[in-house]
PDB file as gemmi writes it, atoms N, CA and C in Angstrom:
CRYST1    1.000    1.000    1.000  90.00  90.00  90.00 P 1                      
ATOM      1  N   MET A   1       0.712  -1.320  -0.088  1.00  0.00           N  
ATOM      2  CA  MET A   1      -0.192   0.207  -0.370  1.00  0.00           C  
ATOM      3  C   MET A   1       0.658   1.135   0.080  1.00  0.00           C  
ATOM      4  N   PRO A   2       0.770   2.293  -1.110  1.00  0.00           N  
ATOM      5  CA  PRO A   2       1.382   3.435  -1.226  1.00  0.00           C  
ATOM      6  C   PRO A   2       1.045   4.018   0.070  1.00  0.00           C  
ATOM      7  N   ARG A   3       2.504   5.221   0.354  1.00  0.00           N  
ATOM      8  CA  ARG A   3       2.565   5.802   1.981  1.00  0.00           C  
ATOM      9  C   ARG A   3       1.379   6.904   1.477  1.00  0.00           C  
ATOM     10  N   LYS A   4       1.030   7.652   2.283  1.00  0.00           N  
ATOM     11  CA  LYS A   4       0.535   9.663   1.876  1.00  0.00           C  
ATOM     12  C   LYS A   4       1.539   9.850   1.977  1.00  0.00           C  
ATOM     13  N   PRO A   5       1.106  11.116   1.866  1.00  0.00           N  
ATOM     14  CA  PRO A   5       2.137  12.248   1.681  1.00  0.00           C  
ATOM     15  C   PRO A   5       2.745  12.428   2.731  1.00  0.00           C  
ATOM     16  N   GLU A   6       2.077  13.015   4.016  1.00  0.00           N  
ATOM     17  CA  GLU A   6       2.704  13.263   5.281  1.00  0.00           C  
ATOM     18  C   GLU A   6       3.285  12.456   5.735  1.00  0.00           C  
ATOM     19  N   GLY A   7       2.807  11.221   5.703  1.00  0.00           N  
ATOM     20  CA  GLY A   7       3.785  10.172   6.233  1.00  0.00           C  
ATOM     21  C   GLY A   7       4.841  10.066   5.780  1.00  0.00           C  
ATOM     22  N   ILE A   8       5.511  10.323   4.893  1.00  0.00           N  
ATOM     23  CA  ILE A   8       6.323  10.879   3.709  1.00  0.00           C  
ATOM     24  C   ILE A   8       7.263  11.620   3.926  1.00  0.00           C  
ATOM     25  N   LEU A   9       6.451  12.335   4.110  1.00  0.00           N  
ATOM     26  CA  LEU A   9       6.636  14.479   5.046  1.00  0.00           C  
ATOM     27  C   LEU A   9       7.498  13.294   6.528  1.00  0.00           C  
ATOM     28  N   GLN A  10       6.589  13.227   7.339  1.00  0.00           N  
ATOM     29  CA  GLN A  10       7.122  12.480   8.541  1.00  0.00           C  
ATOM     30  C   GLN A  10       8.356  12.311   8.759  1.00  0.00           C  
ATOM     31  N   SER A  11       8.625  10.770   7.294  1.00  0.00           N  
ATOM     32  CA  SER A  11       9.860  10.252   8.068  1.00  0.00           C  
ATOM     33  C   SER A  11      11.087  10.882   7.419  1.00  0.00           C  
ATOM     34  N   ALA A  12      11.216  12.030   6.423  1.00  0.00           N  
ATOM     35  CA  ALA A  12      12.199  12.720   6.442  1.00  0.00           C  
ATOM     36  C   ALA A  12      12.239  13.674   7.508  1.00  0.00           C  
ATOM     37  N   CYS A  13      11.184  13.707   8.198  1.00  0.00           N  
ATOM     38  CA  CYS A  13      11.506  14.693   9.232  1.00  0.00           C  
ATOM     39  C   CYS A  13      12.275  14.190  10.625  1.00  0.00           C  
ATOM     40  N   ILE A  14      11.782  12.903  10.455  1.00  0.00           N  
ATOM     41  CA  ILE A  14      12.514  11.741  11.720  1.00  0.00           C  
ATOM     42  C   ILE A  14      13.667  12.124  11.838  1.00  0.00           C  
ATOM     43  N   GLU A  15      14.266  11.310  10.244  1.00  0.00           N  
ATOM     44  CA  GLU A  15      15.693  11.402  10.278  1.00  0.00           C  
ATOM     45  C   GLU A  15      16.247  12.371  10.376  1.00  0.00           C  
ATOM     46  N   TYR A  16      16.166  14.030   9.753  1.00  0.00           N  
ATOM     47  CA  TYR A  16      16.640  15.137  10.038  1.00  0.00           C  
ATOM     48  C   TYR A  16      17.107  15.148  11.653  1.00  0.00           C  
ATOM     49  N   LEU A  17      16.139  14.994  11.853  1.00  0.00           N  
ATOM     50  CA  LEU A  17      15.996  15.064  13.767  1.00  0.00           C  
ATOM     51  C   LEU A  17      17.113  13.997  14.294  1.00  0.00           C  
ATOM     52  N   LYS A  18      17.198  13.186  13.817  1.00  0.00           N  
ATOM     53  CA  LYS A  18      18.139  11.896  13.612  1.00  0.00           C  
ATOM     54  C   LYS A  18      19.380  12.292  13.447  1.00  0.00           C  
ATOM     55  N   SER A  19      19.493  12.951  12.447  1.00  0.00           N  
ATOM     56  CA  SER A  19      20.893  13.520  12.246  1.00  0.00           C  
ATOM     57  C   SER A  19      21.497  14.232  12.991  1.00  0.00           C  
ATOM     58  N   LYS A  20      20.729  15.381  13.582  1.00  0.00           N  
ATOM     59  CA  LYS A  20      20.909  16.382  13.671  1.00  0.00           C  
ATOM     60  C   LYS A  20      20.937  15.876  15.387  1.00  0.00           C  
ATOM     61  N   ARG A  21      21.096  14.820  15.688  1.00  0.00           N  
ATOM     62  CA  ARG A  21      20.935  14.671  17.502  1.00  0.00           C  
ATOM     63  C   ARG A  21      19.412  15.030  18.444  1.00  0.00           C  
ATOM     64  N   ILE A  22      18.523  15.178  17.661  1.00  0.00           N  
ATOM     65  CA  ILE A  22      17.349  16.085  18.578  1.00  0.00           C  
ATOM     66  C   ILE A  22      16.737  14.804  19.273  1.00  0.00           C  
ATOM     67  N   TYR A  23      16.644  14.872  20.192  1.00  0.00           N  
ATOM     68  CA  TYR A  23      15.468  14.468  20.949  1.00  0.00           C  
ATOM     69  C   TYR A  23      14.200  14.652  20.270  1.00  0.00           C  
ATOM     70  N   HIS A  24      13.127  13.616  19.767  1.00  0.00           N  
ATOM     71  CA  HIS A  24      12.189  14.118  19.521  1.00  0.00           C  
ATOM     72  C   HIS A  24      11.170  12.484  19.834  1.00  0.00           C  
ATOM     73  N   VAL A  25       9.829  12.436  20.100  1.00  0.00           N  
ATOM     74  CA  VAL A  25       9.138  11.742  20.306  1.00  0.00           C  
ATOM     75  C   VAL A  25       7.868  11.499  18.596  1.00  0.00           C  
ATOM     76  N   ASN A  26       7.889  10.401  18.112  1.00  0.00           N  
ATOM     77  CA  ASN A  26       6.794  10.667  17.443  1.00  0.00           C  
ATOM     78  C   ASN A  26       5.397  10.164  17.359  1.00  0.00           C  
ATOM     79  N   ILE A  27       4.698  11.111  17.221  1.00  0.00           N  
ATOM     80  CA  ILE A  27       3.568  10.266  17.969  1.00  0.00           C  
ATOM     81  C   ILE A  27       3.058   9.521  16.964  1.00  0.00           C  
ATOM     82  N   THR A  28       2.863   8.220  17.062  1.00  0.00           N  
ATOM     83  CA  THR A  28       1.914   7.614  15.978  1.00  0.00           C  
ATOM     84  C   THR A  28       0.335   7.187  16.313  1.00  0.00           C  
ATOM     85  N   PRO A  29      -0.406   7.524  15.246  1.00  0.00           N  
ATOM     86  CA  PRO A  29      -2.247   7.583  15.732  1.00  0.00           C  
ATOM     87  C   PRO A  29      -1.970   6.082  15.963  1.00  0.00           C  
ATOM     88  N   SER A  30      -3.096   5.724  17.404  1.00  0.00           N  
ATOM     89  CA  SER A  30      -3.842   3.929  17.578  1.00  0.00           C  
ATOM     90  C   SER A  30      -5.004   4.661  18.817  1.00  0.00           C  
ATOM     91  N   GLY A  31      -5.356   3.565  18.496  1.00  0.00           N  
ATOM     92  CA  GLY A  31      -6.731   3.369  19.339  1.00  0.00           C  
ATOM     93  C   GLY A  31      -6.737   4.036  20.946  1.00  0.00           C  
ATOM     94  N   TRP A  32      -5.644   4.175  21.158  1.00  0.00           N  
ATOM     95  CA  TRP A  32      -4.955   4.118  22.715  1.00  0.00           C  
ATOM     96  C   TRP A  32      -4.263   5.557  22.693  1.00  0.00           C  
ATOM     97  N   GLY A  33      -3.701   6.411  21.218  1.00  0.00           N  
ATOM     98  CA  GLY A  33      -3.441   7.982  22.153  1.00  0.00           C  
ATOM     99  C   GLY A  33      -4.542   8.703  21.999  1.00  0.00           C  
ATOM    100  N   MET A  34      -4.011   9.884  22.669  1.00  0.00           N  
ATOM    101  CA  MET A  34      -4.926  10.953  23.011  1.00  0.00           C  
ATOM    102  C   MET A  34      -5.614  11.932  21.579  1.00  0.00           C  
ATOM    103  N   LYS A  35      -6.535  11.947  20.720  1.00  0.00           N  
ATOM    104  CA  LYS A  35      -6.867  12.564  19.645  1.00  0.00           C  
ATOM    105  C   LYS A  35      -6.737  14.007  19.359  1.00  0.00           C  
ATOM    106  N   GLY A  36      -5.495  14.152  18.365  1.00  0.00           N  
ATOM    107  CA  GLY A  36      -5.081  16.020  18.424  1.00  0.00           C  
ATOM    108  C   GLY A  36      -3.579  15.939  19.014  1.00  0.00           C  
ATOM    109  N   GLU A  37      -2.950  15.156  19.301  1.00  0.00           N  
ATOM    110  CA  GLU A  37      -1.946  15.286  19.686  1.00  0.00           C  
ATOM    111  C   GLU A  37      -0.981  14.983  18.532  1.00  0.00           C  
ATOM    112  N   PRO A  38       0.307  16.471  18.431  1.00  0.00           N  
ATOM    113  CA  PRO A  38       1.321  16.677  17.642  1.00  0.00           C  
ATOM    114  C   PRO A  38       2.145  15.327  16.804  1.00  0.00           C  
ATOM    115  N   ASP A  39       2.032  15.074  15.715  1.00  0.00           N  
ATOM    116  CA  ASP A  39       3.406  14.048  15.143  1.00  0.00           C  
ATOM    117  C   ASP A  39       4.317  14.133  15.498  1.00  0.00           C  
ATOM    118  N   LEU A  40       5.236  15.035  16.087  1.00  0.00           N  
ATOM    119  CA  LEU A  40       6.650  15.784  16.382  1.00  0.00           C  
ATOM    120  C   LEU A  40       6.323  16.211  17.293  1.00  0.00           C  
ATOM    121  N   ILE A  41       6.724  15.447  18.721  1.00  0.00           N  
ATOM    122  CA  ILE A  41       7.450  16.547  20.329  1.00  0.00           C  
ATOM    123  C   ILE A  41       9.090  16.180  19.884  1.00  0.00           C  
ATOM    124  N   THR A  42       9.108  17.350  20.249  1.00  0.00           N  
ATOM    125  CA  THR A  42      10.853  17.503  20.017  1.00  0.00           C  
ATOM    126  C   THR A  42      11.568  18.073  21.014  1.00  0.00           C  
ATOM    127  N   CYS A  43      12.886  18.053  21.736  1.00  0.00           N  
ATOM    128  CA  CYS A  43      13.011  19.017  22.467  1.00  0.00           C  
ATOM    129  C   CYS A  43      14.813  19.949  21.626  1.00  0.00           C  
ATOM    130  N   ILE A  44      14.480  21.266  21.276  1.00  0.00           N  
ATOM    131  CA  ILE A  44      15.559  21.485  20.527  1.00  0.00           C  
ATOM    132  C   ILE A  44      16.679  22.773  21.493  1.00  0.00           C  
ATOM    133  N   ASN A  45      17.518  22.635  21.828  1.00  0.00           N  
ATOM    134  CA  ASN A  45      18.204  23.135  23.406  1.00  0.00           C  
ATOM    135  C   ASN A  45      17.555  23.689  24.077  1.00  0.00           C  
ATOM    136  N   GLY A  46      17.076  22.898  24.332  1.00  0.00           N  
ATOM    137  CA  GLY A  46      15.950  22.885  25.864  1.00  0.00           C  
ATOM    138  C   GLY A  46      14.305  23.498  25.642  1.00  0.00           C  
ATOM    139  N   ARG A  47      13.915  23.918  24.240  1.00  0.00           N  
ATOM    140  CA  ARG A  47      13.166  24.207  24.286  1.00  0.00           C  
ATOM    141  C   ARG A  47      11.537  23.370  23.691  1.00  0.00           C  
ATOM    142  N   PHE A  48      10.719  23.613  24.269  1.00  0.00           N  
ATOM    143  CA  PHE A  48       9.740  22.355  23.844  1.00  0.00           C  
ATOM    144  C   PHE A  48       9.008  22.659  22.336  1.00  0.00           C  
ATOM    145  N   VAL A  49       9.176  22.300  21.741  1.00  0.00           N  
ATOM    146  CA  VAL A  49       8.876  22.388  19.989  1.00  0.00           C  
ATOM    147  C   VAL A  49       7.997  21.335  19.523  1.00  0.00           C  
ATOM    148  N   ALA A  50       6.286  21.350  18.766  1.00  0.00           N  
ATOM    149  CA  ALA A  50       6.367  20.758  18.357  1.00  0.00           C  
ATOM    150  C   ALA A  50       5.650  20.912  17.159  1.00  0.00           C  
ATOM    151  N   PHE A  51       5.191  19.457  16.091  1.00  0.00           N  
ATOM    152  CA  PHE A  51       4.812  19.721  14.966  1.00  0.00           C  
ATOM    153  C   PHE A  51       3.755  18.940  14.822  1.00  0.00           C  
ATOM    154  N   GLU A  52       3.287  19.716  14.013  1.00  0.00           N  
ATOM    155  CA  GLU A  52       1.655  19.047  13.296  1.00  0.00           C  
ATOM    156  C   GLU A  52       2.149  18.841  11.258  1.00  0.00           C  
ATOM    157  N   LEU A  53       2.243  18.120  11.177  1.00  0.00           N  
ATOM    158  CA  LEU A  53       2.318  18.068   9.798  1.00  0.00           C  
ATOM    159  C   LEU A  53       1.345  17.986   8.707  1.00  0.00           C  
ATOM    160  N   LYS A  54       1.907  18.624   7.880  1.00  0.00           N  
ATOM    161  CA  LYS A  54       0.120  18.922   7.174  1.00  0.00           C  
ATOM    162  C   LYS A  54       0.824  19.029   5.279  1.00  0.00           C  
ATOM    163  N   VAL A  55      -0.233  18.438   4.478  1.00  0.00           N  
ATOM    164  CA  VAL A  55       0.752  18.413   3.139  1.00  0.00           C  
ATOM    165  C   VAL A  55      -0.696  19.124   2.209  1.00  0.00           C  
ATOM    166  N   GLY A  56      -0.153  19.635   1.302  1.00  0.00           N  
ATOM    167  CA  GLY A  56      -1.430  19.883   0.695  1.00  0.00           C  
ATOM    168  C   GLY A  56      -1.599  21.201   1.274  1.00  0.00           C  
ATOM    169  N   ASN A  57      -3.489  21.142   0.538  1.00  0.00           N  
ATOM    170  CA  ASN A  57      -4.506  21.682   1.463  1.00  0.00           C  
ATOM    171  C   ASN A  57      -4.989  21.036   2.378  1.00  0.00           C  
ATOM    172  N   ASN A  58      -4.366  20.100   3.586  1.00  0.00           N  
ATOM    173  CA  ASN A  58      -4.661  19.526   4.418  1.00  0.00           C  
ATOM    174  C   ASN A  58      -4.906  20.920   5.883  1.00  0.00           C  
ATOM    175  N   GLN A  59      -5.967  20.738   6.443  1.00  0.00           N  
ATOM    176  CA  GLN A  59      -5.635  21.794   7.580  1.00  0.00           C  
ATOM    177  C   GLN A  59      -6.090  20.968   8.833  1.00  0.00           C  
ATOM    178  N   MET A  60      -5.594  21.809  10.438  1.00  0.00           N  
ATOM    179  CA  MET A  60      -5.966  20.943  11.168  1.00  0.00           C  
ATOM    180  C   MET A  60      -7.074  20.854  11.664  1.00  0.00           C  
ATOM    181  N   GLU A  61      -6.841  19.863  12.063  1.00  0.00           N  
ATOM    182  CA  GLU A  61      -8.434  19.306  13.108  1.00  0.00           C  
ATOM    183  C   GLU A  61      -8.768  20.203  13.900  1.00  0.00           C  
ATOM    184  N   SER A  62      -9.977  20.629  14.413  1.00  0.00           N  
ATOM    185  CA  SER A  62     -10.661  21.288  16.145  1.00  0.00           C  
ATOM    186  C   SER A  62      -9.762  21.042  17.315  1.00  0.00           C  
ATOM    187  N   ASP A  63      -9.213  19.371  17.388  1.00  0.00           N  
ATOM    188  CA  ASP A  63      -9.344  18.882  18.326  1.00  0.00           C  
ATOM    189  C   ASP A  63      -7.526  19.036  18.585  1.00  0.00           C  
ATOM    190  N   GLN A  64      -7.015  19.231  17.054  1.00  0.00           N  
ATOM    191  CA  GLN A  64      -5.639  19.556  17.342  1.00  0.00           C  
ATOM    192  C   GLN A  64      -5.412  21.190  16.773  1.00  0.00           C  
ATOM    193  N   LEU A  65      -6.348  21.953  17.012  1.00  0.00           N  
ATOM    194  CA  LEU A  65      -6.075  23.562  17.079  1.00  0.00           C  
ATOM    195  C   LEU A  65      -5.996  23.538  18.444  1.00  0.00           C  
ATOM    196  N   VAL A  66      -7.181  22.791  19.660  1.00  0.00           N  
ATOM    197  CA  VAL A  66      -6.651  22.573  21.237  1.00  0.00           C  
ATOM    198  C   VAL A  66      -5.577  22.437  21.280  1.00  0.00           C  
ATOM    199  N   LYS A  67      -4.782  21.497  20.749  1.00  0.00           N  
ATOM    200  CA  LYS A  67      -3.796  21.022  21.287  1.00  0.00           C  
ATOM    201  C   LYS A  67      -2.532  22.352  21.250  1.00  0.00           C  
ATOM    202  N   ARG A  68      -2.576  22.337  20.211  1.00  0.00           N  
ATOM    203  CA  ARG A  68      -1.496  23.481  19.334  1.00  0.00           C  
ATOM    204  C   ARG A  68      -1.851  25.030  20.732  1.00  0.00           C  
ATOM    205  N   ASP A  69      -3.606  24.899  20.847  1.00  0.00           N  
ATOM    206  CA  ASP A  69      -3.483  26.487  22.248  1.00  0.00           C  
ATOM    207  C   ASP A  69      -3.183  25.640  23.376  1.00  0.00           C  
ATOM    208  N   ARG A  70      -2.802  25.031  23.491  1.00  0.00           N  
ATOM    209  CA  ARG A  70      -2.831  24.548  25.074  1.00  0.00           C  
ATOM    210  C   ARG A  70      -0.792  24.477  25.217  1.00  0.00           C  
ATOM    211  N   ILE A  71      -0.420  23.718  24.274  1.00  0.00           N  
ATOM    212  CA  ILE A  71       0.838  23.872  24.112  1.00  0.00           C  
ATOM    213  C   ILE A  71       1.375  25.056  24.139  1.00  0.00           C  
ATOM    214  N   VAL A  72       1.076  26.385  23.747  1.00  0.00           N  
ATOM    215  CA  VAL A  72       1.672  27.807  23.178  1.00  0.00           C  
ATOM    216  C   VAL A  72       1.297  28.401  24.684  1.00  0.00           C  
ATOM    217  N   LYS A  73       0.104  27.963  25.279  1.00  0.00           N  
ATOM    218  CA  LYS A  73      -0.460  28.383  26.739  1.00  0.00           C  
ATOM    219  C   LYS A  73       0.474  28.354  27.583  1.00  0.00           C  
ATOM    220  N   SER A  74       1.171  27.163  27.304  1.00  0.00           N  
ATOM    221  CA  SER A  74       1.997  26.493  28.273  1.00  0.00           C  
ATOM    222  C   SER A  74       3.605  26.893  28.382  1.00  0.00           C  
ATOM    223  N   GLY A  75       3.925  27.477  27.109  1.00  0.00           N  
ATOM    224  CA  GLY A  75       4.706  28.129  26.941  1.00  0.00           C  
ATOM    225  C   GLY A  75       5.939  27.619  26.435  1.00  0.00           C  
ATOM    226  N   GLY A  76       5.417  26.595  25.483  1.00  0.00           N  
ATOM    227  CA  GLY A  76       5.849  25.439  24.330  1.00  0.00           C  
ATOM    228  C   GLY A  76       6.034  26.674  23.130  1.00  0.00           C  
ATOM    229  N   SER A  77       5.986  25.825  22.438  1.00  0.00           N  
ATOM    230  CA  SER A  77       6.311  26.063  20.241  1.00  0.00           C  
ATOM    231  C   SER A  77       5.831  24.845  19.670  1.00  0.00           C  
ATOM    232  N   HIS A  78       4.289  25.368  19.152  1.00  0.00           N  
ATOM    233  CA  HIS A  78       3.955  25.183  18.170  1.00  0.00           C  
ATOM    234  C   HIS A  78       3.986  25.315  16.420  1.00  0.00           C  
ATOM    235  N   PHE A  79       4.234  24.491  15.127  1.00  0.00           N  
ATOM    236  CA  PHE A  79       4.310  24.476  14.213  1.00  0.00           C  
ATOM    237  C   PHE A  79       4.143  23.827  13.271  1.00  0.00           C  
ATOM    238  N   CYS A  80       2.806  24.109  12.490  1.00  0.00           N  
ATOM    239  CA  CYS A  80       2.525  23.105  11.046  1.00  0.00           C  
ATOM    240  C   CYS A  80       3.336  23.324   9.752  1.00  0.00           C  
ATOM    241  N   PRO A  81       4.497  22.832   9.547  1.00  0.00           N  
ATOM    242  CA  PRO A  81       4.881  23.331   8.581  1.00  0.00           C  
ATOM    243  C   PRO A  81       4.226  22.175   7.543  1.00  0.00           C  
ATOM    244  N   ARG A  82       3.948  22.542   6.163  1.00  0.00           N  
ATOM    245  CA  ARG A  82       3.843  21.531   5.311  1.00  0.00           C  
ATOM    246  C   ARG A  82       4.839  21.099   4.380  1.00  0.00           C  
ATOM    247  N   SER A  83       6.164  21.452   4.370  1.00  0.00           N  
ATOM    248  CA  SER A  83       7.174  20.861   3.833  1.00  0.00           C  
ATOM    249  C   SER A  83       8.771  20.305   4.446  1.00  0.00           C  
ATOM    250  N   PHE A  84       9.205  19.141   4.317  1.00  0.00           N  
ATOM    251  CA  PHE A  84      10.234  19.253   4.272  1.00  0.00           C  
ATOM    252  C   PHE A  84      11.076  20.870   4.349  1.00  0.00           C  
ATOM    253  N   TRP A  85      11.679  21.614   3.571  1.00  0.00           N  
ATOM    254  CA  TRP A  85      12.260  22.678   3.600  1.00  0.00           C  
ATOM    255  C   TRP A  85      11.850  23.223   4.573  1.00  0.00           C  
ATOM    256  N   GLU A  86      10.248  23.534   4.703  1.00  0.00           N  
ATOM    257  CA  GLU A  86       9.539  24.267   6.300  1.00  0.00           C  
ATOM    258  C   GLU A  86      10.577  23.989   7.225  1.00  0.00           C  
ATOM    259  N   PHE A  87      10.139  22.460   8.093  1.00  0.00           N  
ATOM    260  CA  PHE A  87      10.268  22.142   8.696  1.00  0.00           C  
ATOM    261  C   PHE A  87      12.203  21.919   9.142  1.00  0.00           C  
ATOM    262  N   GLN A  88      13.174  21.886   8.518  1.00  0.00           N  
ATOM    263  CA  GLN A  88      14.095  22.080   8.096  1.00  0.00           C  
ATOM    264  C   GLN A  88      14.707  23.603   8.583  1.00  0.00           C  
ATOM    265  N   ARG A  89      13.577  24.037   8.448  1.00  0.00           N  
ATOM    266  CA  ARG A  89      14.449  25.808   8.861  1.00  0.00           C  
ATOM    267  C   ARG A  89      13.949  25.961   9.990  1.00  0.00           C  
ATOM    268  N   ILE A  90      12.878  25.630  10.369  1.00  0.00           N  
ATOM    269  CA  ILE A  90      12.353  26.027  11.508  1.00  0.00           C  
ATOM    270  C   ILE A  90      13.435  25.778  12.445  1.00  0.00           C  
ATOM    271  N   VAL A  91      13.552  24.062  12.664  1.00  0.00           N  
ATOM    272  CA  VAL A  91      14.666  23.476  13.315  1.00  0.00           C  
ATOM    273  C   VAL A  91      15.785  23.929  13.359  1.00  0.00           C  
ATOM    274  N   ASP A  92      16.593  24.161  12.352  1.00  0.00           N  
ATOM    275  CA  ASP A  92      17.247  24.453  11.821  1.00  0.00           C  
ATOM    276  C   ASP A  92      17.588  26.500  13.300  1.00  0.00           C  
ATOM    277  N   GLU A  93      16.485  27.189  13.400  1.00  0.00           N  
ATOM    278  CA  GLU A  93      16.103  28.834  13.738  1.00  0.00           C  
ATOM    279  C   GLU A  93      16.047  28.222  15.492  1.00  0.00           C  
ATOM    280  N   TYR A  94      15.829  27.014  16.020  1.00  0.00           N  
ATOM    281  CA  TYR A  94      15.613  26.497  17.369  1.00  0.00           C  
ATOM    282  C   TYR A  94      16.995  25.956  17.834  1.00  0.00           C  
ATOM    283  N   ASP A  95      17.547  25.474  16.436  1.00  0.00           N  
ATOM    284  CA  ASP A  95      19.228  24.621  16.704  1.00  0.00           C  
ATOM    285  C   ASP A  95      20.099  25.574  16.841  1.00  0.00           C  
ATOM    286  N   GLU A  96      19.918  27.045  16.250  1.00  0.00           N  
ATOM    287  CA  GLU A  96      21.154  28.139  16.339  1.00  0.00           C  
ATOM    288  C   GLU A  96      21.067  28.722  17.659  1.00  0.00           C  
ATOM    289  N   MET A  97      19.993  28.889  18.243  1.00  0.00           N  
ATOM    290  CA  MET A  97      19.562  29.772  19.393  1.00  0.00           C  
ATOM    291  C   MET A  97      20.473  29.258  20.267  1.00  0.00           C  
ATOM    292  N   GLU A  98      20.638  29.933  21.470  1.00  0.00           N  
ATOM    293  CA  GLU A  98      21.518  29.085  22.815  1.00  0.00           C  
ATOM    294  C   GLU A  98      20.311  28.715  23.096  1.00  0.00           C  
ATOM    295  N   GLY A  99      21.234  28.253  23.921  1.00  0.00           N  
ATOM    296  CA  GLY A  99      20.054  26.903  25.144  1.00  0.00           C  
ATOM    297  C   GLY A  99      19.440  27.455  26.064  1.00  0.00           C  
ATOM    298  N   VAL A 100      18.167  27.041  26.697  1.00  0.00           N  
ATOM    299  CA  VAL A 100      17.837  27.908  27.617  1.00  0.00           C  
ATOM    300  C   VAL A 100      19.051  27.173  29.263  1.00  0.00           C  
TER     301      VAL A 100                                                      
END                                                                             
């Protein structure tokens, strides 16, 4: 079965995080997980950074928006990159910041 575009993007993003030795958690959808969790949760230079990966015209769902708002309200960062290059730019910006 062919992989969905968001799955392909997620694999590329995970490989990039591994290459930079950045701590990350890949949230895999299952019947047991909490709905709306971001695809990737990372810690970059001591900062909590979450990513909801989307491709094309896909939009974040309401439960994903709720999780985003909770993360931001708690002092974390949340992004919704639509390409590997956008993801890479965000990661590199955080990676170049001074650590917390």
